N, C-alpha and C positions, 0 to 999 in steps of 0.2 A: 504493500499500499504506499502511496505517496503521502508525505507529510503536507501540512497545509500552513499557511501563515495566517493567523487571527486577524491581523492587521489588513489583510486584502480580502477576506472573506466577507461576502455581504451579509451572512447570517451564520451564527454558531448554534449547534445544539449544546445548551449548559446541562450538565448532568450534576443533580445535587441528590443528596440522600436522606431518606426520612430516619427516623430514630431507629426503626426496625432493620435499617440497612437497605430497604428496597430502592433503587435508584429511579429518579424521576428526570425525564428529559423535557427540556423546554427551549424552543427556538428564540433566540433574542438576537439584536444588533449589538455589535462590539466596536469599540473603539480603543487605539492604543494610544498610551502617553509613557515616555520614559520606561519603555520596557515592559510595562505592565498592561494588562487588558481589563476594560470597564464596560459593565452593562448596567442599566437602569432597570427599575421595575416600581411597582406600586409598593410602598413601605410594608403594608400587610400582605403581601402575596406570599404563597407557599414557598417560594425557592429562597426569599430573605428569611423566613423563619428557620427553614432547613438549614441554611448557612450559619445561623446563629448557634444551632446545635451540633452542626458537623461542617468544619470548613472545608473538607477535601471535596474537589469537584473534577470533572473531567468535562474537555471542550472537543468538538470536532466540527468540521464544515456541515453545513445542512442547507437546504432550501427554505423557502419562507414558511413551509408547513411544517417543518421539522424532520423531514426525511434526511437522514444522515447519509453523506456523499462517501465515497472510498478514499477518504482523507488520513484515516487513522486517528485515534484519540490522544490528546495531550492531557497529562494530570497536573493538578495545581491546587493551590489553597485560596480560598476567598475571604474576603473581609468586607464589613460595611463602612465606607466612606464616610466620615463625619466632618471633615474639613471642607468648608465652603469655597474658599479660594481653588483648592484642587479641583472640586465639583465644577467650577466655573470653566477652568482650563479643560477638563474633559469633555465638557458640553462644546466647547469650541471645536474639539476633534470630532465629535459626533456631527457637527454642521459641516465640517470640512469633507467629511466622508459620505454622509448622506443628504446633504444639501436641501432641497425643498422638501424632502420625505420628513425629515427630522424638524424642519421649520413648521411644517403643517402639523405634525404630531403635538409638538409644544404648543401652538396655537390652540388646538383642540383641547388639550390638557388644561390649558390656563382658562379658557372659556368654562370649562366642566368644573373647574376649582380643584383639580387633581394634581396639577405641575408640583406643588409644593408638598405634595404627599407621596412623592418619590423617594426611594432609596437608591444610593449609588453603590455598585458592588465592585471592588477591585480584585482582580485575578492574578496572582503571581504562579506563573507555569513552574513546576518541577522538572517537566519535561521541556526541552527546546524545540521550536519549530524547525 
């Protein structure tokens, strides 16, 4: 299998783990900053709760619906970002990568009052692409 670069993949499948050890796959957008990878989600989402309990994750390239491509999996650890300055820099990277799509997503989230309800997740890979 070919390895992939999360920084160029349009979507990644983020594998998080329930307390029981069951893996849960979620397709997400990803941005890179300083060799770390970032995803955002609603703060109350399952993936955020699972990362609080079990920081180990795996990522692989996937399509928009979550179908994993034959890229291989990369292991890492995730944490929740609390630094607002870092979050601002990461959102700039999302804008550079996703352009109008992230702008529209952010606008709709702000209109719905959900923009400030997000959590930013930082992924540090233990495997290298």
